ROKELUM-712774 format. One line per field, with one value per atom (N, C-alpha, C): residue in one letter; atom name; x negated, y negated, z. Coordinates in nm, 3 decimals. Layout:
! ROKELUM-712774
tiro = A:...
dolum = CA:...
xx = X:...
yy = Y:...
zz = Z:...
***
This chain:
! ROKELUM-712774
tiro = M:M:M:W:W:W:Q:Q:Q:G:G:G:I:I:I:R:R:R:E:E:E:H:H:H:K:K:K:G:G:G:W:W:W:I:I:I:W:W:W:V:V:V:G:G:G:A:A:A:G:G:G:V:V:V:I:I:I:A:A:A:L:L:L:G:G:G:P:P:P:E:E:E:V:V:V:V:V:V:A:A:A:T:T:T:W:W:W:Q:Q:Q:S:S:S:D:D:D:D:D:D:N:N:N:F:F:F:G:G:G:R:R:R:I:I:I:L:L:L:V:V:V:A:A:A:Y:Y:Y:G:G:G:G:G:G:M:M:M:F:F:F:V:V:V:A:A:A:G:G:G:S:S:S:I:I:I:D:D:D:W:W:W:G:G:G:M:M:M:I:I:I:A:A:A:D:D:D:G:G:G:Y:Y:Y:R:R:R:P:P:P:D:D:D:R:R:R:W:W:W:D:D:D:V:V:V:I:I:I:G:G:G:A:A:A:L:L:L:V:V:V:C:C:C:L:L:L:A:A:A:G:G:G:M:M:M:A:A:A:V:V:V:I:I:I:M:M:M:Y:Y:Y:A:A:A:P:P:P:R:R:R:N:N:N:H:H:H
dolum = N:CA:C:N:CA:C:N:CA:C:N:CA:C:N:CA:C:N:CA:C:N:CA:C:N:CA:C:N:CA:C:N:CA:C:N:CA:C:N:CA:C:N:CA:C:N:CA:C:N:CA:C:N:CA:C:N:CA:C:N:CA:C:N:CA:C:N:CA:C:N:CA:C:N:CA:C:N:CA:C:N:CA:C:N:CA:C:N:CA:C:N:CA:C:N:CA:C:N:CA:C:N:CA:C:N:CA:C:N:CA:C:N:CA:C:N:CA:C:N:CA:C:N:CA:C:N:CA:C:N:CA:C:N:CA:C:N:CA:C:N:CA:C:N:CA:C:N:CA:C:N:CA:C:N:CA:C:N:CA:C:N:CA:C:N:CA:C:N:CA:C:N:CA:C:N:CA:C:N:CA:C:N:CA:C:N:CA:C:N:CA:C:N:CA:C:N:CA:C:N:CA:C:N:CA:C:N:CA:C:N:CA:C:N:CA:C:N:CA:C:N:CA:C:N:CA:C:N:CA:C:N:CA:C:N:CA:C:N:CA:C:N:CA:C:N:CA:C:N:CA:C:N:CA:C:N:CA:C:N:CA:C:N:CA:C:N:CA:C:N:CA:C:N:CA:C:N:CA:C:N:CA:C:N:CA:C:N:CA:C:N:CA:C:N:CA:C:N:CA:C:N:CA:C
xx = -0.077:0.003:-0.084:-0.200:-0.292:-0.340:-0.387:-0.426:-0.308:-0.208:-0.097:-0.053:-0.045:-0.006:-0.136:-0.243:-0.357:-0.452:-0.469:-0.552:-0.477:-0.350:-0.275:-0.265:-0.264:-0.264:-0.131:-0.024:0.101:0.206:0.328:0.429:0.419:0.351:0.340:0.234:0.139:0.040:0.115:0.201:0.273:0.368:0.434:0.517:0.456:0.316:0.240:0.217:0.188:0.151:0.282:0.401:0.503:0.548:0.528:0.537:0.430:0.309:0.202:0.235:0.286:0.320:0.439:0.539:0.664:0.677:0.586:0.607:0.607:0.561:0.557:0.719:0.786:0.952:0.990:0.934:0.968:0.946:0.855:0.820:0.939:1.010:1.109:1.249:1.233:1.347:1.329:1.209:1.174:1.215:1.248:1.296:1.186:1.232:1.112:1.003:1.015:0.929:0.829:0.859:0.762:0.721:0.754:0.729:0.597:0.531:0.372:0.294:0.328:0.245:0.276:0.385:0.408:0.337:0.327:0.255:0.102:0.067:-0.077:-0.116:-0.027:-0.051:-0.051:0.034:0.039:-0.102:-0.140:-0.263:-0.382:-0.388:-0.522:-0.514:-0.390:-0.394:-0.412:-0.362:-0.400:-0.532:-0.608:-0.753:-0.833:-0.810:-0.863:-0.803:-0.681:-0.624:-0.684:-0.711:-0.754:-0.891:-0.960:-1.104:-1.091:-0.990:-0.960:-0.922:-0.820:-0.771:-0.863:-0.961:-1.083:-1.161:-1.190:-1.279:-1.201:-1.072:-1.005:-0.981:-0.914:-0.872:-0.982:-1.079:-1.170:-1.311:-1.345:-1.479:-1.562:-1.500:-1.575:-1.634:-1.767:-1.844:-1.859:-1.789:-1.827:-1.955:-2.007:-2.143:-2.098:-2.218:-2.200:-2.125:-2.126:-2.060:-1.908:-1.876:-1.725:-1.680:-1.747:-1.692:-1.693:-1.770:-1.784:-1.673:-1.641:-1.535:-1.409:-1.395:-1.252:-1.233:-1.342:-1.350:-1.302:-1.365:-1.329:-1.190:-1.137:-0.980:-0.908:-0.939:-0.874:-0.876:-0.994:-1.017:-0.924:-0.926:-0.857:-0.708:-0.663:-0.520:-0.488:-0.566:-0.536:-0.521:-0.612:-0.610:-0.481:-0.421:-0.315:-0.185:-0.193:-0.072:-0.069:-0.175:-0.173:-0.210:-0.255:-0.272:-0.166:-0.191:-0.086:-0.015:0.106:0.166:0.262:0.310:0.388:0.531:0.587:0.729:0.805
yy = 0.111:0.001:-0.135:-0.115:-0.227:-0.279:-0.179:-0.210:-0.267:-0.218:-0.267:-0.417:-0.448:-0.589:-0.679:-0.647:-0.741:-0.734:-0.632:-0.634:-0.633:-0.669:-0.697:-0.567:-0.456:-0.315:-0.296:-0.355:-0.329:-0.255:-0.245:-0.176:-0.027:0.021:0.188:0.209:0.146:0.154:0.163:0.051:0.025:0.137:0.187:0.319:0.431:0.445:0.565:0.557:0.445:0.423:0.473:0.422:0.438:0.602:0.657:0.822:0.887:0.827:0.891:0.891:0.781:0.754:0.801:0.832:0.883:0.990:1.103:1.212:1.159:1.037:0.991:0.994:0.951:0.942:1.072:1.201:1.331:1.331:1.270:1.282:1.221:1.124:1.072:1.151:1.276:1.355:1.477:1.477:1.592:1.569:1.673:1.673:1.621:1.562:1.510:1.595:1.725:1.836:1.832:1.821:1.831:1.699:1.590:1.459:1.436:1.444:1.439:1.505:1.638:1.737:1.694:1.664:1.626:1.498:1.413:1.269:1.306:1.408:1.445:1.486:1.577:1.645:1.535:1.452:1.344:1.256:1.222:1.156:1.213:1.339:1.420:1.444:1.454:1.454:1.313:1.194:1.069:1.036:1.081:1.055:1.124:1.243:1.337:1.277:1.259:1.198:1.054:0.970:0.846:0.854:0.943:0.960:1.011:1.112:1.174:1.063:0.978:0.872:0.780:0.738:0.646:0.709:0.831:0.895:0.898:0.926:0.924:0.790:0.712:0.573:0.475:0.471:0.366:0.399:0.548:0.576:0.583:0.585:0.578:0.704:0.715:0.836:0.838:0.931:0.945:1.000:0.948:1.008:1.128:1.177:1.299:1.273:1.137:1.102:1.096:1.045:1.037:1.188:1.275:1.400:1.473:1.461:1.506:1.450:1.309:1.258:1.321:1.344:1.384:1.545:1.618:1.758:1.765:1.663:1.664:1.620:1.541:1.504:1.627:1.691:1.803:1.915:1.935:2.048:2.013:1.880:1.832:1.851:1.830:1.849:2.007:2.077:2.230:2.274:2.222:2.265:2.228:2.093:2.054:2.117:2.147:2.211:2.356:2.425:2.573:2.648:2.564:2.620:2.691:2.811:2.919:2.821:2.805:2.758:2.833:2.800:2.905:2.840:2.831:2.775:2.826
zz = -0.003:0.012:0.001:0.089:0.091:-0.048:-0.137:-0.282:-0.350:-0.343:-0.431:-0.402:-0.256:-0.222:-0.222:-0.159:-0.143:-0.254:-0.317:-0.443:-0.563:-0.563:-0.694:-0.783:-0.736:-0.826:-0.872:-0.815:-0.868:-0.764:-0.808:-0.724:-0.725:-0.829:-0.837:-0.708:-0.686:-0.571:-0.451:-0.437:-0.311:-0.291:-0.404:-0.394:-0.367:-0.409:-0.376:-0.231:-0.181:-0.027:0.041:0.024:0.098:0.098:-0.019:-0.016:0.056:0.058:0.144:0.288:0.326:0.468:0.511:0.427:0.443:0.555:0.553:0.639:0.792:0.834:0.959:0.992:0.910:0.949:1.009:0.960:1.010:1.160:1.219:1.361:1.434:1.368:1.461:1.472:1.406:1.396:1.495:1.547:1.655:1.792:1.860:1.991:2.084:2.208:2.269:2.314:2.328:2.349:2.252:2.110:2.008:1.955:2.000:1.941:1.950:2.051:2.064:1.977:1.978:1.883:1.734:1.705:1.557:1.529:1.619:1.593:1.586:1.672:1.661:1.529:1.473:1.342:1.244:1.250:1.151:1.158:1.280:1.282:1.238:1.260:1.220:1.069:1.008:0.859:0.793:0.871:0.830:0.814:0.921:0.912:0.799:0.794:0.670:0.535:0.526:0.406:0.362:0.463:0.436:0.380:0.431:0.349:0.219:0.199:0.066:-0.028:0.016:-0.065:-0.105:-0.019:-0.046:-0.135:-0.154:-0.256:-0.379:-0.386:-0.524:-0.569:-0.479:-0.540:-0.540:-0.449:-0.437:-0.476:-0.504:-0.528:-0.421:-0.294:-0.168:-0.157:-0.102:-0.069:0.071:0.147:0.277:0.317:0.421:0.477:0.572:0.629:0.703:0.830:0.883:1.007:0.977:0.860:0.826:0.826:0.761:0.743:0.865:0.964:1.092:1.164:1.172:1.247:1.202:1.062:1.014:1.078:1.059:1.115:1.268:1.330:1.477:1.492:1.430:1.429:1.415:1.305:1.250:1.358:1.414:1.513:1.636:1.680:1.797:1.773:1.659:1.599:1.625:1.572:1.578:1.726:1.807:1.958:2.008:1.990:2.046:1.983:1.861:1.790:1.814:1.831:1.840:1.959:2.067:2.190:2.240:2.309:2.361:2.483:2.495:2.608:2.665:2.788:2.869:2.880:2.758:2.761:2.634
***
């Protein structure tokens, strides 16, 4: 969305941004017990997806710290989402 508005790349870019951010709306439909975990999943995917988008749309080349940081986010997301719970 930023590129569409601030860098004048057009409404198609804005629309692609809206579609990319749309899954966050799904989090609002979850029960209170699951809301935090769903939001964590979105956050982890947002971090990794942001790096991917930068590579595809902007020609950005992440360094090893970017990659390690994204992997840490995804690993943390997996722990929160898939840890065994007693309920």
